[in-house]
C-alpha positions in Angstrom: 0.2 -0.1 0.0 1.1 3.5 -1.1 2.7 5.8 2.1 0.3 9.2 2.5 4.1 10.0 3.4 5.1 11.8 0.0 8.7 12.8 1.4 10.3 13.6 4.9 13.2 14.3 6.9 14.3 14.0 10.7 17.9 14.4 12.8 18.5 12.7 16.1 16.9 8.9 16.4 14.3 7.5 14.1 11.4 9.0 15.2 8.5 7.3 16.2 6.7 6.8 13.4 10.2 5.0 11.6 9.5 6.7 8.3 11.9 9.2 6.8 15.6 10.8 5.4 18.1 11.5 8.4 20.0 14.3 8.5 22.9 15.6 10.7 22.0 18.4 13.3 21.8 21.9 12.6 21.1 22.1 8.9 20.2 25.2 6.9 16.3 25.9 6.1 17.3 25.6 2.5 18.4 21.7 3.5 15.3 20.9 5.2 13.2 22.3 2.0 15.2 19.7 -0.3 15.6 16.6 1.7 11.7 16.7 3.5 10.2 17.3 0.2 9.1 20.9 0.3 11.1 22.5 -2.6 8.1 22.8 -4.6 5.3 25.4 -4.2 1.5 25.6 -4.6 0.2 27.2 -8.4 -3.3 28.0 -9.0 -4.9 28.0 -11.6 -8.6 28.7 -12.9 -11.1 25.6 -12.8 -12.9 24.5 -17.0 -14.9 22.3 -17.6 -15.7 20.3 -20.8 -19.7 20.3 -22.0 -20.8 18.5 -25.0 -23.9 18.6 -26.7 -25.6 17.5 -30.4 -25.0 19.9 -33.4 -27.2 20.2 -36.4 -25.0 18.2 -38.0 -25.4 15.2 -35.5 -21.8 15.6 -34.6 -20.5 16.1 -31.0 -19.3 19.2 -29.9 -17.0 20.5 -27.0 -17.4 23.6 -25.5 -14.9 24.4 -22.5 -15.9 26.7 -20.0 -14.8 28.2 -17.2 -16.5 28.4 -13.2 -15.1 31.7 -11.9 -16.2 31.1 -8.3 -13.4 28.4 -7.8 -9.5 28.0 -9.0 -7.5 24.6 -8.6 -4.7 23.9 -6.3 -1.5 22.0 -8.1 1.7 21.4 -7.2 5.0 23.4 -9.3 6.8 20.2 -9.6 4.7 17.4 -10.8 1.4 19.7 -11.8 -0.4 17.5 -9.5 -3.4 18.4 -8.9 -3.6 19.0 -4.7 -7.6 20.4 -4.1 -10.1 22.9 -5.7 -10.9 25.5 -3.4 -12.6 29.0 -3.3 -11.2 32.5 -4.9 -11.0 33.5 -1.3 -8.6 30.8 -0.1 -5.0 31.5 0.7 -2.3 29.5 -0.1 0.3 28.6 2.8 3.3 27.6 0.9 5.8 24.6 1.9 8.4 26.7 2.6 6.6 29.0 4.8 6.4 26.3 7.1 9.9 25.8 7.3 10.6 29.7 7.0 8.5 29.9 10.7 11.6 28.1 12.2 14.2 30.3 10.6 14.5 33.1 13.4 13.8 30.5 16.2 16.5 27.6 15.5 19.0 30.3 14.7 18.3 32.7 17.5 15.8 31.2 19.6 17.4 27.5 20.2 14.7 25.8 18.2 16.0 22.6 16.2 14.2 21.3 13.4 13.6 17.6 14.2 11.3 16.6 11.6 9.4 17.9 8.7 7.5 16.4 5.5 4.2 16.2 3.1 1.6 14.4 3.6 -1.4 12.8 1.1 1.2 14.3 -2.1 1.4 17.5 -0.5 -2.1 18.3 0.4 -0.8 18.2 4.1 2.8 19.6 5.4 4.2 20.3 8.7 7.3 20.6 11.1 8.4 20.3 14.2 10.8 21.6 16.5 12.2 21.1 19.6 12.3 24.2 21.8 14.9 22.8 24.7 12.5 22.8 27.0 12.7 20.1 29.3 11.2 18.4 32.3 12.1 15.3 34.4 9.3 13.8 36.3 10.9 11.8 40.0 14.0 12.2 38.4 14.0 9.8 35.5 10.7 10.0 33.2 11.9 13.1 30.6 9.4 14.9 28.5 10.6 17.3 25.6 9.1 20.3 24.2 8.4 20.9 20.7 6.6 23.4 18.3 4.0 21.9 15.7 3.3 23.7 12.4 1.3 22.4 9.7 -1.1 23.3 6.8 -3.2 21.4 4.6 -5.1 22.5 1.2 -7.8 20.1 0.9 -10.2 21.6 3.6 -9.2 18.9 6.1 -6.8 21.8 8.0 -6.7 25.3 8.6 -2.7 26.4 9.2 -2.2 25.2 12.8 0.4 25.9 15.3 0.8 24.2 18.5 2.9 22.5 21.6 3.4 19.5 21.6 5.5 17.1 24.5 7.0 13.8 23.9 7.7 11.7 27.0 11.1 10.0 25.9 11.0 6.7 27.5 8.0 6.2 24.7 8.0 8.8 22.1 4.2 9.0 22.7 3.1 12.8 21.7 0.5 14.9 23.3 -0.9 18.4 22.5 0.1 20.9 24.9 -3.2 23.6 26.2 -1.7 27.3 26.0 -3.1 29.5 28.3 -7.2 29.8 28.4 -7.1 26.5 27.5 -6.6 26.6 23.8 -4.4 23.5 21.9 -3.9 25.7 19.2 -3.4 28.4 17.2 -5.2 28.5 14.4 -5.1 30.5 11.0 -8.4 29.9 8.5 -7.4 29.4 4.7 -9.8 32.7 4.5 -6.8 34.8 6.1 -3.5 35.8 5.7 -1.5 33.5 7.3 1.6 35.8 9.4 4.4 34.1 11.2 5.0 37.0 13.4 1.5 36.7 14.8 1.0 33.4 15.2 3.9 33.6 17.3 2.9 36.4 19.5 -0.1 34.4 20.0 1.4 30.9 20.5 3.7 32.8 23.0 6.7 31.0 22.5 7.9 31.0 26.1 8.3 28.6 29.0 4.7 29.8 30.5 2.8 27.2 28.7 5.4 24.4 29.3 5.7 25.1 32.6 1.4 25.3 33.2 1.1 22.0 31.4 4.4 20.4 33.0 2.8 21.3 36.9 -0.3 19.8 35.6 1.4 16.3 34.4 3.3 16.4 38.1 -0.1 16.3 39.9 -1.0 13.6 37.3 1.9 11.5 38.4 1.2 12.1 42.0 -2.6 10.6 41.7 -3.0 7.4 42.9 -5.3 5.4 41.1 -7.7 2.0 42.0 -8.0 -0.4 40.2 -11.7 0.4 39.7 -10.8 4.1 38.7 -8.5 2.7 35.8 -11.4 0.9 34.3 -13.6 3.6 34.4 -11.1 5.9 32.7 -10.9 4.1 29.6 -14.7 3.3 29.6 -14.5 7.4 29.7 -11.9 7.9 26.7 -13.2 5.2 24.7 -16.9 5.4 25.4 -19.0 7.7 23.4 -21.1 8.6 26.1 -20.2 9.4 29.9 -20.8 7.0 32.5 -23.7 8.7 34.5 -25.8 8.4 31.2 -28.4 4.7 31.5 -26.7 3.9 28.1 -22.5 3.8 27.5 -22.9 4.4 23.9 -20.3 2.3 21.3 -17.1 1.5 23.3 -13.9 0.4 21.5 -13.4 -3.0 23.3 -10.2 -3.7 21.7 -8.7 -0.2 22.7 -10.2 -0.7 26.8 -8.2 -3.9 26.4 -5.0 -2.8 25.0 -5.0 0.3 27.0 -5.6 -1.5 30.2 -2.7 -4.2 29.5 -0.3 -1.4 28.8 -1.0 0.6 31.9 -1.0 -2.3 34.0 3.2 -2.9 32.9 3.4 -3.8 29.0 3.6 -0.5 28.0 6.9 1.5 27.4 7.5 3.6 30.9 5.1 2.0 32.8 7.0 0.8 35.5 8.2 4.1 36.0 7.5 5.9 39.6 5.6 8.3 37.6 3.8 6.2 35.9 2.8 2.8 37.6 -0.4 3.1 39.2 -0.6 6.6 38.4 -3.1 8.7 36.7 0.0 10.0 34.2 0.1 6.1 34.1 -3.3 6.0 32.6 -2.7 8.7 30.1 0.2 7.6 28.6 -1.4 4.3 28.5 -4.0 6.0 26.0 -1.2 8.2 24.3 1.1 4.5 23.7 -2.5 3.1 22.1 -2.9 5.8 19.7 0.8 6.7 18.8 2.1 3.1 18.4 -0.8 0.4 18.4 -4.1 1.6 17.3 -5.0 -0.6 13.9 -4.6 2.3 11.0 -4.0 1.4 7.2 -0.5 2.3 7.1 2.7 4.2 9.8 1.7 7.2 7.6 -1.8 6.8 8.5 -1.2 6.0 12.3 0.9 9.8 12.1 -1.9 11.8 9.9 -4.8 10.2 13.0 -2.3 11.0 15.7 -1.7 14.8 15.1 -4.0 15.6 13.1 -7.4 13.5 13.2 -9.1 11.3 15.4 -5.9 10.1 17.1 -5.7 13.9 18.0 -8.8 14.0 19.4 -8.7 11.0 21.7 -5.5 12.2 23.4 -7.0 15.1 24.0 -10.0 13.2 26.0 -7.7 11.3 27.7 -5.9 14.6 29.3 -9.0 16.2 30.0 -10.5 12.9 32.0 -6.9 12.6 33.5 -6.7 16.2 34.6 -10.2 15.8 35.9 -9.4 12.7 38.5 -6.7 14.9 39.9 -8.5 17.8 40.3 
């Protein structure tokens, strides 16, 4: 089966999804653009269609018409079509995603770690490590990242968000910003202005410190076995436990996540995770990132960062925080 990932590059150890071309550290934006397959542009063209009708001579006549309300987006390197969008749609180029990080990597100590193209160019992202890192109970290390992604197929606004990655298992989790938002989103009906997004995102230690303070609270919240079972039911059920019906539940997800929590998960035996709400949360994130059924590894990446997998992880975080409150 063909991969969703067109091309991708990474530095350091192989990323959790196991895909991409390895680069040595501290490469330029220009090198990243080439090696990550982002050295092309999204171009625009008018929407045209062929209309056939019968003439008086009984021969088919074809006429070409335009549809002015929409335009076609296509790749400059292959001319492959990407999507049909309205004339109001404002394109964010692959290079714009990388350029977002130029001053952050050259002046603020960030380091690009992965970047790539999904769905043949319809979705583009880059992930940079911020240099922020926290260890829970001395050994359980989590590093901070900033993820920037966009799509031209209607599935994603241009989105910037803090992301945490737990080192022992490479589990990923979106970090909530001040005010409870999980990301800064710029609709394609408006212009993407990197400096404005950075100010809204708050490239600072405040969001990270607040997030890790909550993770510390989860690592100190001891959990009884019945609480663990109810937690996974809440996360993987359509409705809450106060309802007469639990709705549809994913029995495999519940069973697998419980197994990961009870000792089979990476880092499940660490003091921060064993028998704690932090362990519950990481069982879900490990399930979504590594164990959840997917057509391919790159489908799993797309879901874990941008789709249903990301929504499951957000629900798991909310339920864990409620438990520790």
